[in-house]
N, C-alpha and C positions, 0 to 999 in steps of 0.2 A: 497543558493542552491548548489548542488554538480557540480563540473566543467564538468561533462558529461550530464548535464540536462539543457536545456535552455528554459525559459518561452516563450509562445506565447501571443501576445497582440491582442485581438479582439476588434474593435472599432465600429462595425456596428449592430445594430443601438447604438447611444451613450446612455447610461443610468447611473444614479446615484442610488447606491443601498447598502445596508448593507450586509455584506458577510465575509466569512472567508475561509481560505484555498486557494488552487490554483483556480484563477478565481472565487471565492466566490461559492465554491461547497457545503458550508454548507448550511443547511435549515434554514428558519427564526425562530426567537424567537416567543414564544407567549406571551400576546395575539396580541398585536398592532404592531409588527414590519412589515416594508415593505418586499416585496418578495426579495430574493437575486437574483443574475444573473441567477443562474441555475433554479431557480423556474418560472422565467419569460420566459425563453427559453423552457421548457419542454412542455407546451400546444401546441407548434408548431411542435413538433417532432412526428415521427411515433410511437414511444414508448417512455415510461417515464423514460429513463435509460441512462446511459453513461458507456463506458469501457474504462479502463485504461490499457496501456501496456508501462510501464516505462522500458527502456533498459539501461544497463550498456555500456557506450561508443558507443551507436548507437541511431539512431533516434527514439524518444519515439513517441507513437500514442495514441490519444484519438478518440473514435467514440461516437458520439452522436445520440441517437435515435434507434439504432440497435446493434445487436451483429454479429460480422463477424465470420461466421462458419469456414472459414480458419484459423482463429486463435485460436478460442475456439471450439477444436475439441475433447476434453476430458470431462467427466462429471464435472459440476460446483456443488460445495457444497455451498448452500445459507445459511446465518445466518441472523436471525432477528436483525433489528436495535433497540438498547436498549434506545436510546435518542431522544427526540423530534426533536432537531435542530442540533444534530451532528451525524456523521457516527461512532456509537459506537456498537461494537459487543463483545461477550464474547469469550474467549479462555478457554479450559478445562485443558490443561496441556502445559508443555514446557519442552525442553531438550537441554542441552548444549553439543556439541561434541558427543561422544559416550557414555556419561554418562546416567544413569537410568533417566527416565521421572519423573518429578514432577507434582503431580496432584494439580492444583489450579485453581480457578475460577477467571479471571481477565477480567475486562472490559478494552477494547482496543480501542482507537480513531485511525480510519484508515485515515490518513491525507496525502493528495498529496501537502500539503503547508509545511510539515516538512521534512527536509533532513535525520535525524537520526532515530534510533529506541531508544526511551526513556523508560528506565526501572526503577523500585524501586532501591534504592541504594544497598539492600541486593542482588537483582538479578544481577545487574551490577558487583558488587564485585565477586559474585560467578562465573561469566563468565571469568572475567579478572584473577582471581586465577589460571584458567587453563594454562594461558600463563606465569605464574611465572614472572621473571625479565624482559621478553620481554614487558610487559605493565607498563607504568609509568604514575603516576597522582600526581598533588599537591593539588587537592581540593577534591578528591574522587567524582567528577562529570564528569569531561572530562578526557579521557585517551589518551594516545599516544602508537603507536606500530610501528615496523620497517616497512618502506614502501614496503620492499621486504619479508614480512610475508608471503603473499601468502596462499598456502594451509595449512600451520601450524595454520592457524586461525580456530578455532572450529566452525562448522556449528551451526545453531540455529534452532530448530524444535518447532513450535506452533501448538498445536492440536485444531481444531474447532470441535465441536459436535453438528450436526444439532438437533433441538428438534424432539422427536421421533414421536409426534403427528402433525408433519408439514403438512399443507395443502396447502403449497405454489405453486402457479401455475407457469408454465415455461415461461419466456420472450421468445419471439421468437427468434430462433438461439442458444438456450441453448443446444439443442441437447439431453442432459440428465443431470439428477442431481444426486449427491451424497448424499445418506442418513446416510452413515458411517461415523465414525470419519475421518477427513481429516488432514493430516500432512503436513502443509506448511514448507518447508525447505529453510532456507536462507543460501547460501554458505558462509563461512568464509570469502572468498576472497572479497565478496561484503561489508565487514565490515572495509575496509581500505579506509580512505577519503582523505582530502587534505593534502599538506605537512604542517608540523610544522611551517615553516618560519624561523627556526633556522639553516638551513643548516646541520642538525645533522643526516639525514637518516631516521628521525621519522615522522610519518603521524597521523593525527588525527583518531582516532577509531570512527566507527559509532554507537556505543552504548553509550548512555549518562544516567547518573543517574539523577532522578528528583523526588522529594517528590511529593506525590499525592496532588493537590491543586484544582482539579476540579473532574467532575464526571466520571472520568475514572482512571485506574491504570497505563496504558501503553499507548505509542503512537507509531504507525507504520508508518513511513514516507518512504521516497524513497528508503532507503537501504532494507527495507521489500518489497516494491512494485516492485523493479527491479526483483524479484525472482518469481512473481505471475502475472497471468492474473486476472483482477478483475472486476466484474460488480457492479456498483452502481445503484440499482433499487429503484426509489422513492416510489413505491406503491401508493395507492390512485388511481384518476381518469385514469391516463396513465399508471399505474404501475400494478404489477402482484401478489401482496402478497395476499395469502389467508386469510381466516376468523380468523385463529389462530395466525396470524402474526401482529405485530404493524402496525399501518397505516402509519408510517413513513418509511416502506420499508424493504428492505434486501440488503445484500452484497454477492456477490457470488465469490468464489475464486477456481482457477484451476492451475495446475503446467504449466509452459511455456513448450511446447513439445519439443523445440529446446535447453533447458537448462539442461545441464549434471552437476550435483552436483559436486562441486569442482573448479567452476568458468571457466569452459570451455563450449564453444558453439561448437557443432558438432564436439568435439574432439579437437579443437584448442583454444588457447587463443583468446579472442577478443581484438583486436587493434584500431578498427576503432574509430575515434573521433566524438562525436556528433556535428552537425552543425544545426540541426533544429529539430522541432517537426512537426507532421502531425496532423490535427485536421480535421476529416470528420464527416460530420452532414447529418443524414438521407439518407445515400446512395448517397450524392451529391459528385462532384468531390473533391479531397483532396485540403486543403489550407495549404500552408507551410510558416513559418515565420523563415526567417534566422537571427539568432541573433549574 
C-alpha cells in the first residue's frame, strides 16, 4: 500500500468469505462460490453501491449505500462492467503528457487493492521514454524516477466513452450523468511513489509494466483512484443498471472538484499526512480507524 493510504479493518459482524481487492470488493465467481464481503453487505444498504474518494496525503473516504452530493457535484460518467466477478470497464483512448491521443480499446480492472497503474510493457516504455534518462529500470517492469521530479512527470489521460444506447438509471445522488466521452486525467506528480531505499534520491514510479495474464489489459490502482471520485454500482436488485447494461453493474467516474491538475489542491501543494480513513455506511455516523 502507498505510504499515504492506510487500510481500515472492519470486524463486525465476523464473517469468513472469499474476496479480492480492498475489503473483498470483488464480486463472487460463478457458479458456486460464496458471497464476498461486499455482496453480503449490500442487501442491508439503502442502495447497492459504494463510492471511493482516495486522496493523496489526506484522509480517504468510502461511503456505502449512498452518494454524497457534496462530493459528487459534477456529472458522473457511467461505464458498464464487462466482467462477471471483477470491476472491469473499457477505455477508448489514452494520452501521455501533451502528446497526441492513441485510440485503443483496453479492458481495465479498477482495483482499490492495487497501489500502481499497471500497463502493457509497450505502453509503460512509451511513457517513460518521455522522461529520458530521468527514468531508470533494470527489468523493464519497474521504474525509478527522481523523488523531486514533481511537475516534470507527464500527466496521464484515459478516455471513457459511454455506450450511446445507454439506458442506465441514475443512482440517487448522481445529480447528472455524462454521455459524452470523459477524459480522466492523472497528474504526473501522483506517479511518484516510495523511496527506492538506496539513499540515491530516487523513488519508485507508479506505472508498472505487466504482461496480460487475465481478462483485462490494464489495472488502475490507487495512483489512478487518487485523481477521481468513483461510484461502484452493483446493479441487480439494489442497483440501478438499465436493461442494456450488464447485470453486474456499472462504474461511475467524475473529476475531483478540488483537484488542480499538476498535483496541487486549491492552488497549493498538499502536505498533510494521512492518518486514517473514514468509512460511512448508509448515512450513519462516520467510523474512523487510526492506523
